[in-house]
Structures are given as C-alpha cells and as structure tokens.
C-alpha positions as CSV (number, residue, x, y, z in Angstrom):
1,M,9.0,-26.6,33.4
2,T,5.3,-25.9,32.9
3,E,3.8,-27.2,29.7
4,P,2.4,-24.4,27.4
5,T,-1.3,-24.0,27.3
6,L,-3.0,-24.5,24.0
7,A,-5.9,-22.9,22.2
8,V,-7.2,-24.2,18.8
9,I,-8.9,-21.7,16.5
10,I,-10.9,-23.1,13.6
11,L,-11.9,-20.6,11.0
12,N,-15.0,-21.7,9.2
13,W,-17.0,-20.6,6.2
14,N,-19.6,-23.1,4.9
15,G,-17.4,-26.0,6.0
16,R,-20.2,-28.1,7.6
17,D,-19.3,-31.2,5.6
18,Y,-15.8,-31.2,7.1
19,L,-16.4,-30.2,10.7
20,E,-17.4,-33.5,12.1
21,D,-14.1,-35.2,11.1
22,C,-12.0,-32.2,12.0
23,L,-13.5,-31.8,15.5
24,A,-13.6,-35.6,16.2
25,A,-9.9,-35.7,15.5
26,L,-9.3,-32.8,17.9
27,M,-11.3,-34.6,20.6
28,A,-9.1,-37.7,20.1
29,Q,-5.7,-35.9,20.6
30,T,-3.3,-37.5,23.1
31,R,-2.6,-33.9,24.2
32,P,-5.9,-32.1,24.1
33,A,-6.2,-28.4,23.7
34,E,-7.4,-26.3,26.7
35,S,-9.9,-24.6,24.4
36,I,-11.3,-25.0,20.9
37,T,-13.0,-22.0,19.3
38,L,-15.0,-22.1,16.0
39,V,-14.9,-18.7,14.3
40,D,-17.7,-18.6,11.8
41,N,-17.3,-16.1,8.9
42,G,-21.0,-15.8,8.1
43,S,-21.7,-19.3,6.9
44,S,-25.0,-19.9,5.0
45,D,-25.0,-23.6,5.8
46,D,-25.8,-25.1,9.2
47,S,-22.2,-25.2,10.5
48,V,-22.9,-23.3,13.7
49,A,-26.1,-25.2,14.6
50,F,-24.3,-28.5,13.9
51,V,-21.3,-27.7,16.2
52,R,-23.6,-26.4,18.9
53,A,-25.5,-29.7,18.9
54,R,-22.8,-32.2,18.2
55,F,-19.8,-30.5,20.0
56,P,-21.2,-28.4,22.9
57,G,-17.7,-27.9,24.4
58,V,-16.6,-25.9,21.4
59,A,-16.8,-22.2,21.9
60,I,-18.4,-20.4,18.9
61,R,-17.7,-16.9,17.7
62,E,-19.8,-15.6,14.9
63,N,-18.5,-12.8,12.7
64,G,-21.0,-10.6,10.8
65,G,-19.9,-12.0,7.4
66,N,-17.0,-13.4,5.5
67,V,-14.2,-11.0,6.5
68,G,-11.5,-13.3,5.2
69,F,-8.9,-15.6,6.8
70,A,-6.8,-12.9,8.5
71,A,-9.6,-10.8,10.0
72,G,-11.6,-13.9,10.9
73,N,-8.7,-15.5,12.9
74,N,-7.8,-12.2,14.4
75,A,-11.2,-11.9,16.0
76,A,-10.2,-14.9,18.2
77,L,-6.5,-14.1,18.5
78,R,-7.1,-10.7,20.0
79,R,-8.6,-12.6,23.0
80,L,-5.9,-15.2,23.2
81,T,-4.8,-16.1,26.7
82,A,-3.2,-19.5,26.0
83,D,0.6,-19.7,25.4
84,V,0.1,-21.3,22.0
85,A,-2.5,-20.8,19.3
86,V,-3.1,-23.5,16.7
87,L,-4.8,-22.1,13.6
88,L,-6.7,-24.9,11.9
89,N,-8.8,-25.2,8.7
90,P,-12.0,-27.2,9.0
91,D,-10.9,-29.5,6.2
92,V,-7.9,-30.7,8.2
93,I,-7.9,-34.0,10.1
94,L,-5.1,-34.1,12.6
95,S,-3.3,-37.4,13.6
96,P,-3.8,-38.2,17.3
97,D,-0.3,-37.0,18.3
98,C,-0.2,-33.9,16.2
99,L,-1.0,-31.3,18.9
100,A,1.5,-33.0,21.3
101,A,4.2,-32.8,18.6
102,L,3.5,-29.1,17.9
103,V,3.6,-28.1,21.5
104,A,6.8,-30.1,22.1
105,T,8.5,-28.4,19.3
106,L,7.7,-24.9,20.6
107,A,8.5,-25.9,24.2
108,A,12.0,-27.2,23.2
109,D,13.3,-23.8,22.0
110,P,11.9,-20.4,22.9
111,T,13.2,-18.9,19.7
112,I,10.8,-21.1,17.7
113,G,7.9,-18.9,17.0
114,L,5.9,-21.1,14.6
115,A,5.7,-24.8,14.2
116,G,3.9,-26.8,11.5
117,G,3.9,-30.4,10.4
118,K,3.5,-32.7,7.5
119,L,0.2,-32.7,5.7
120,W,-1.0,-35.4,3.4
121,Y,-3.5,-35.5,0.6
122,P,-6.7,-37.5,1.5
123,D,-5.0,-40.8,0.5
124,G,-2.9,-40.4,3.6
125,A,0.2,-41.3,1.7
126,S,1.0,-38.5,-0.8
127,I,2.6,-35.4,0.7
128,Q,0.9,-32.1,0.2
129,H,3.0,-29.9,2.5
130,A,6.3,-30.4,4.3
131,G,7.2,-26.8,4.7
132,G,7.1,-24.1,2.1
133,F,9.3,-21.8,0.1
134,I,8.8,-18.7,-2.0
135,T,10.4,-18.3,-5.4
136,R,11.9,-15.0,-6.7
137,P,11.2,-12.7,-8.3
138,Q,7.5,-13.3,-8.5
139,A,6.7,-14.7,-5.1
140,L,5.2,-17.9,-6.5
141,P,4.8,-20.4,-3.5
142,G,6.1,-23.9,-3.4
143,H,5.6,-26.8,-1.0
144,Y,8.4,-29.3,-0.2
145,G,7.4,-32.8,-1.2
146,I,4.2,-31.9,-2.9
147,G,2.7,-34.9,-4.8
148,E,5.5,-37.2,-3.7
149,R,4.8,-40.6,-2.1
150,D,5.8,-40.3,1.6
151,A,8.7,-42.6,2.1
152,G,10.3,-40.8,5.0
153,Q,12.2,-38.3,2.8
154,F,10.9,-35.4,4.8
155,D,11.2,-36.9,8.2
156,T,13.8,-34.4,9.5
157,A,12.8,-31.3,11.4
158,R,14.2,-28.1,9.8
159,D,13.7,-24.3,9.5
160,V,11.6,-23.4,6.5
161,E,10.5,-20.1,4.8
162,Y,6.9,-20.6,5.6
163,L,4.2,-22.9,7.0
164,I,0.6,-22.9,5.6
165,G,-2.1,-21.6,7.9
166,A,-4.2,-24.7,7.4
167,A,-2.5,-26.2,10.5
168,V,0.1,-24.1,12.3
169,A,1.0,-23.5,15.9
170,V,2.1,-20.0,16.9
171,R,3.6,-18.9,20.1
172,R,1.6,-16.0,21.7
173,E,4.8,-13.9,22.0
174,V,4.9,-13.8,18.2
175,F,1.6,-11.9,18.1
176,E,2.6,-9.7,21.1
177,Q,5.8,-8.7,19.3
178,I,4.8,-8.3,15.6
179,G,1.0,-8.0,15.7
180,F,-1.7,-10.2,14.4
181,L,-2.4,-11.5,10.9
182,D,-2.3,-8.7,8.3
183,E,-6.0,-8.1,7.4
184,G,-5.0,-6.6,4.1
185,F,-4.8,-10.2,2.9
186,F,-8.2,-11.7,2.3
187,L,-7.5,-15.3,1.7
188,F,-4.0,-16.1,0.4
189,F,-0.4,-15.3,1.6
190,E,-1.4,-14.1,5.1
191,D,0.4,-17.2,6.5
192,V,3.5,-16.5,4.4
193,D,3.4,-12.9,5.5
194,L,3.2,-13.9,9.2
195,C,6.2,-16.2,8.8
196,A,8.2,-13.5,7.1
197,R,7.4,-11.0,9.8
198,A,8.2,-13.5,12.6
199,R,11.6,-14.4,11.0
200,R,12.4,-10.7,10.7
201,A,11.7,-10.3,14.4
202,G,14.1,-13.2,15.2
203,F,11.8,-16.1,15.6
204,R,12.4,-19.4,13.9
205,V,9.8,-21.1,11.6
206,V,10.2,-24.8,12.0
207,Y,8.7,-27.8,10.2
208,T,8.3,-30.8,12.4
209,P,7.5,-34.2,10.7
210,A,6.1,-35.7,13.9
211,A,3.0,-33.5,13.6
212,T,0.9,-35.0,10.8
213,G,-2.6,-34.7,9.3
214,I,-4.7,-34.9,6.3
215,H,-5.7,-31.8,4.4
216,V,-8.6,-32.2,2.0
217,E,-7.7,-28.7,0.6
218,S,-10.0,-26.1,-1.0
219,A,-13.0,-27.1,1.0
220,T,-14.6,-23.8,0.4
221,A,-12.5,-22.2,-2.3
222,V,-12.8,-23.6,-5.9
223,R,-9.2,-24.0,-7.1
224,G,-8.7,-22.4,-10.5
225,S,-11.9,-20.3,-10.4
226,F,-11.8,-16.7,-11.4
227,A,-12.3,-15.5,-7.8
228,Y,-9.7,-17.9,-6.5
229,L,-7.1,-16.7,-9.0
230,Q,-7.9,-13.0,-8.5
231,R,-7.5,-13.4,-4.7
232,F,-4.3,-15.5,-5.1
233,H,-2.6,-13.0,-7.3
234,T,-3.8,-10.0,-5.2
235,G,-2.3,-11.7,-2.1
236,R,0.9,-12.6,-4.0
237,W,1.5,-9.0,-5.0
238,R,0.7,-7.6,-1.5
239,Y,3.3,-10.1,-0.1
240,L,6.1,-9.3,-2.5
241,L,5.6,-5.5,-2.3
242,K,5.8,-5.8,1.5
243,H,8.9,-8.1,1.6
244,F,10.9,-8.1,-1.6
245,P,13.8,-5.6,-2.2
246,I,12.5,-2.6,-4.2
247,A,15.4,-2.9,-6.6
248,M,14.4,-6.5,-7.3
249,I,10.7,-5.6,-7.9
250,L,11.6,-2.9,-10.4
251,A,14.4,-4.6,-12.2
252,E,13.3,-8.2,-12.1
253,T,9.7,-8.8,-10.9
254,L,7.9,-6.4,-13.2
255,P,9.6,-7.6,-16.5
256,V,9.5,-11.2,-15.6
257,E,5.8,-10.9,-14.6
258,A,5.1,-9.3,-18.0
259,A,6.7,-12.1,-19.9
260,W,5.0,-14.7,-17.7
261,L,1.6,-13.0,-18.1
262,A,1.7,-13.6,-21.9
263,G,1.7,-17.3,-21.4
264,L,-1.4,-17.5,-19.2
265,E,-4.8,-18.7,-20.2
266,A,-7.2,-15.7,-20.9
267,S,-9.2,-16.2,-17.7
268,E,-6.2,-16.2,-15.4
269,R,-4.7,-13.3,-17.3
270,R,-7.9,-11.3,-16.6
271,A,-7.9,-12.4,-13.0
272,A,-4.3,-11.3,-12.6
273,G,-5.2,-8.0,-14.3
274,L,-7.8,-7.3,-11.6
275,A,-5.2,-8.2,-9.0
276,Y,-2.8,-5.6,-10.4
277,L,-5.6,-3.0,-10.4
278,A,-6.5,-3.8,-6.8
279,T,-2.9,-3.7,-5.7
280,R,-2.3,-0.3,-7.4
281,R,-5.3,1.1,-5.5
282,R,-3.8,0.1,-2.2
283,L,-0.1,1.1,-2.8
284,V,-0.2,3.8,-0.1
285,E,-1.4,1.4,2.5
286,I,1.0,-1.4,1.4
287,G,3.9,1.0,1.5
288,A,2.9,2.2,5.0
289,A,2.7,-1.5,6.2
290,R,6.1,-2.3,4.7
291,T,7.7,0.7,6.4
292,R,6.0,0.0,9.7
293,E,7.0,-3.6,9.8
294,G,10.7,-2.8,9.1
295,A,10.9,-4.4,5.7
296,G,12.5,-1.4,4.0
297,D,11.9,2.2,2.9
298,W,9.1,3.2,0.6
299,S,9.5,6.5,-1.0
300,P,7.0,8.5,-3.2
301,E,9.3,7.8,-6.2
302,T,9.1,4.0,-5.4
303,E,5.4,4.2,-5.3
304,R,5.1,6.0,-8.6
305,A,7.5,3.5,-10.3
306,I,5.5,0.5,-9.0
307,A,2.2,2.1,-9.9
308,A,3.4,2.6,-13.4
309,G,4.6,-1.0,-13.6
310,L,1.3,-2.3,-12.3
311,S,-0.6,-0.1,-14.8
312,D,1.5,-1.6,-17.6
313,L,0.8,-5.1,-16.4
314,W,-2.9,-4.3,-16.2
315,G,-2.8,-3.1,-19.8
316,R,-1.1,-6.3,-20.9
317,A,-3.6,-8.4,-19.0
318,K,-6.5,-6.6,-20.8
319,D,-4.9,-7.2,-24.2
320,T,-6.9,-10.1,-25.9
321,G,-4.4,-10.4,-28.7
322,R,-6.2,-8.0,-31.1
323,D,-4.0,-6.7,-33.8
324,P,-4.5,-2.9,-33.9
325,G,-3.1,-2.6,-37.4
326,A,-5.2,-5.4,-38.9
327,L,-8.1,-3.2,-40.0
328,A,-5.8,-0.6,-41.7
329,R,-4.1,-3.4,-43.7
330,L,-7.5,-4.9,-44.6
331,S,-8.6,-1.4,-45.8
332,A,-5.5,-1.0,-48.0
333,A,-6.0,-4.5,-49.5
334,A,-9.7,-4.1,-50.1
335,V,-9.4,-2.3,-53.4
336,L,-8.7,-4.6,-56.4
337,E,-6.7,-3.1,-59.2
338,E,-5.7,-4.4,-62.6
339,R,-2.1,-5.6,-62.7
340,P,0.0,-4.7,-65.7
341,F,1.3,-7.6,-67.6
342,A,5.1,-8.3,-67.6
343,S,7.5,-10.9,-69.0
344,A,10.9,-11.9,-67.9
345,T,11.7,-13.4,-71.3
346,P,15.0,-11.9,-72.6
347,L,14.7,-9.5,-75.6
348,I,11.2,-10.3,-76.6
349,G,9.7,-9.8,-73.1
350,P,8.1,-6.4,-73.8
351,L,6.5,-7.7,-76.9
352,I,5.0,-10.7,-75.0
353,A,3.6,-8.3,-72.4
354,R,2.0,-6.0,-75.0
355,F,0.4,-9.1,-76.7
356,R,-1.0,-10.3,-73.3
357,S,-2.4,-6.9,-72.6
358,A,-4.0,-6.6,-76.0
359,W,-5.5,-10.1,-75.7
360,N,-6.9,-9.3,-72.2
361,D,-8.6,-6.2,-73.7
362,V,-10.3,-8.3,-76.3
363,A,-11.1,-11.4,-74.2
364,S,-11.9,-10.4,-70.6
365,R,-11.1,-6.8,-69.4
366,W,-14.6,-5.4,-69.8
367,Y,-16.2,-8.4,-68.2
368,L,-13.8,-8.6,-65.3
369,R,-13.8,-4.8,-64.7
370,H,-17.5,-4.9,-63.8
371,L,-16.9,-7.8,-61.4
372,M,-13.9,-5.9,-59.8
373,E,-16.1,-2.8,-59.3
374,Q,-18.7,-5.0,-57.6
375,Q,-16.1,-6.6,-55.4
376,N,-14.6,-3.2,-54.6
377,A,-18.0,-1.9,-53.6
378,F,-18.5,-4.9,-51.4
379,N,-15.1,-4.6,-49.8
380,R,-15.6,-1.0,-49.0
381,L,-18.9,-1.8,-47.3
382,A,-17.2,-4.6,-45.3
383,V,-14.4,-2.3,-44.2
384,D,-16.8,0.4,-43.3
385,L,-18.8,-2.0,-41.2
386,L,-15.7,-3.5,-39.6
387,T,-14.5,0.1,-38.7
388,K,-17.9,0.8,-37.1
389,Y,-17.8,-2.5,-35.2
390,E,-14.2,-1.9,-34.1
391,A,-15.2,1.5,-32.7
392,E,-18.1,-0.1,-30.9
393,A,-15.9,-2.9,-29.6
394,R,-13.4,-0.3,-28.3
395,E,-16.3,1.4,-26.5
396,M,-17.4,-1.9,-25.1
397,Q,-13.8,-2.6,-23.9
398,E,-13.7,0.7,-22.2
399,L,-17.0,-0.1,-20.5
400,V,-15.6,-3.5,-19.4
401,E,-12.6,-1.8,-18.0
402,L,-14.8,0.6,-16.0
403,L,-16.8,-2.4,-14.8
404,E,-13.7,-4.2,-13.7
405,E,-12.6,-1.2,-11.7
406,Q,-16.1,-1.2,-10.1
407,V,-15.8,-4.9,-9.3
408,V,-12.5,-4.2,-7.4
409,I,-14.0,-1.2,-5.6
410,S,-17.2,-3.1,-4.8
411,S,-15.2,-6.1,-3.5
412,E,-13.1,-3.8,-1.2
413,M,-16.3,-2.1,0.0
414,S,-18.0,-5.4,0.6
415,V,-15.1,-6.6,2.8
416,R,-15.0,-3.4,4.7
417,L,-18.7,-3.5,5.3
418,Q,-18.6,-7.1,6.6
419,E,-15.7,-6.0,8.9
420,L,-17.9,-3.2,10.2
421,E,-20.8,-5.6,10.7
422,A,-18.6,-8.0,12.6
423,L,-17.3,-5.1,14.8
424,V,-20.9,-3.9,15.5
425,K,-21.8,-7.5,16.4
426,E,-18.8,-7.7,18.8
427,M,-19.8,-4.4,20.4
428,E,-23.3,-5.7,20.9
429,R,-21.9,-8.9,22.6
430,E,-19.7,-6.8,24.9
431,A,-22.6,-4.5,25.8
432,T,-24.8,-7.5,26.6
433,A,-22.1,-9.1,28.7
434,R,-21.7,-5.9,30.8
435,A,-25.5,-5.5,31.3
C-alpha cells in the first residue's frame, strides 16, 4: 500500500515570533511533508522576508490582506494535490513523530476523514486539547483534558466531535466531497463546522494521542479582547444556526442565551450584541448554507422567528441596566409636602394631633415652609435637567447603535474588500505565469 502524500499549510498573520520554532520542528519530523506552504494573510511584520531567507524550501503564498482563517487556508487548499493536508498554526511546535502519527491514523482506515492529536500548553505537561465537544443549546466549545496534568488519561484514540484547526490532518477526499472551509467564518468555529460537515458525510473525526505538540495559543489574537469576543460569538452563532435543530434553537437556545447574557461583563455583552447583529444581517446566506449542506430545512418562517430572537438578544445586550421608570419616580418624589400630624394613642389621639399641629404653627411652620419651597424649586430644576440629560442620553444611545451597525457593515465590507484584493493578486500571478 502506497503511503499517502502530505502537504503542510501554515496560515500566518504577523506570526514572525513563532515561525522559526514552528518551521524548525517541521524540518525535524521523522516523516517529513512533501511540501510546506506558508500562506500569509497580509502580515505587517517581516514574516515573509524571514521565511524566504531562513527556510528557502518553504513555498510562500501571499494573500492581499487578512481574509480570515477559512479563506486564507482555502487559497492553498484549492491547489492541493497531496493526499493529506495538515493545517497548522504558526504558534504550534510539533513533536518529531507528529506527522507520522497523523498520516498513520488516516492510512489505517479510509473512513477517517480528519485526525488530530494531543496539544499541550507551553509547559509541555498540561493538556490544552485532546479532542473537543460542543455543548447544547448554545454551542459553547469544550476541550477534553484542558488544564489537566498529562498523566496518560487521554492516551486512547477515539472519535470526537471536533478537532481544532491549529494542527489537524484532513484527507483530500473530504474537501472533494463536502467542499472547503466555510469562508463565512472569519476566525472561530470554521474547524468545528468542517468536522460537523465531514461527519454528516460519513467521515470519522479521530483524536490520536500519538500525535503531539505544543500550542502557544493566541499568538495573534488577544484572548478576551472586544474583537476576539465579537468574532468568537459571531462564529458560534453561525455554527449553531447551520447545524442545530431549528426546534432546539427556538425553544432552548434563544431563552437560555438571554438568561446567560444577563450574567456577562458589560464588554462581552456588547461584543455578543454586535455578533447577534452581524448574524441577523447574514441569515439569508446562513440559511442557504444550511440547506445546501444538508443540515435541515430553512423556511421563511424560520428565518423570521430567528431574526426576531436575535433582535431581542441585541436589545438585551444594549441594555446597560438603566431603570426606565427611575426618573418618573424621582419626579413624583421631588415635591415636598407638609405631613398632617396623627397619633395612635387611644381616645385622646385626635387631641394630641391637634395640639402638635397648633404647636407646629407657632414654632416652625412659617420658617420651614420657606425652606420647603426653596427645596421644591431646586428639586424641580434638578428633575428638569435630568429629563433633558436623559433625552440627550437616549439620542446618544441611538447614535451609538447606528455606529455599531456601521461597525458591523464596515467589518463585512473590509473582509470582502480584502478577499477581492487577494483574488486580484491571484489573477495577476496566474497571468504572469502564463506570459
């Protein structure tokens, strides 16, 4: 039996600091790849120049800009001739036998479409990923063994729901049968989506502990940043809308998401809000992808119901906790009034109340009434100013919401523009090659 040929594709965006260790580890593999390609997504550091000088055997493909994980990898995958493609992040350092283990796993069973291994944190002893799973109903991802000290507890090969795209081997037949990575995902969940589509097509997704490596993680994405969270939640919602049962989304995902949203920090809540907005804008395209890939029907009624749910979530995400009735209550409480005297003393209570009222007339009423009128005038002025400021704040909030919509639209346009620039660059390369 002929051993499968192997091509490694490294997607890079400003990963210069990680490339030397990554590529040196590839050069030291006991089973080297037939080809290594660096796909550069418009880096502003000297990644490309460094690789050309230090690793001249590595092919370089330059995209016109940062078109994202899926589109960036697809630029190389569309020209794949090897039997197996290994997608690799520049911040991953493979152990010497890793490629051999991945190829052996795929070669052992033609129904295995994807194979991935055990990734450690930089200490080389704590597990970061030993296969992954997706929770329902929100599509929150999990990693088997994450944070655990590696004591061999994940040393058995098994089928898993997904493998992360930081280091995964994919049989070429998978792409031929289901298509390439979904470019509707910019940075997160494209690997989870690929695994789900492969499983639906009858391929197995297998974790093999013999393939190991170190993943520095988040080399170019700042974990917890606003942009990170927005892209994460946008990818999460695209994934669940493509793959979860519609009944689950409407009956479980939306209400659970609403309750979960209330417990988030303000920054992540706003990031999630923009993700809901971005997802709502792309419902037609997402529904078409779901139907095309055989994940289930998508009717106009479904789309309207989900759009309404996303609008509700966006509204909740925008809510900063302001009490809409607070100003009305303040206005009602702003006027000070004299309180009539009363007494609960049996029989003589009314007499005591009249005495207190008479004493108040003599001792303090005329003095206090002037102070109360001053206080009432001040309170009315304060309420008027707060009413004015609330109206201005409402206008500002509306402007912020408009700006947020523009941010989403601008982000979409920026990605599309960079994709077009990459396409033009590719056409220029092909024209030059033919000349």
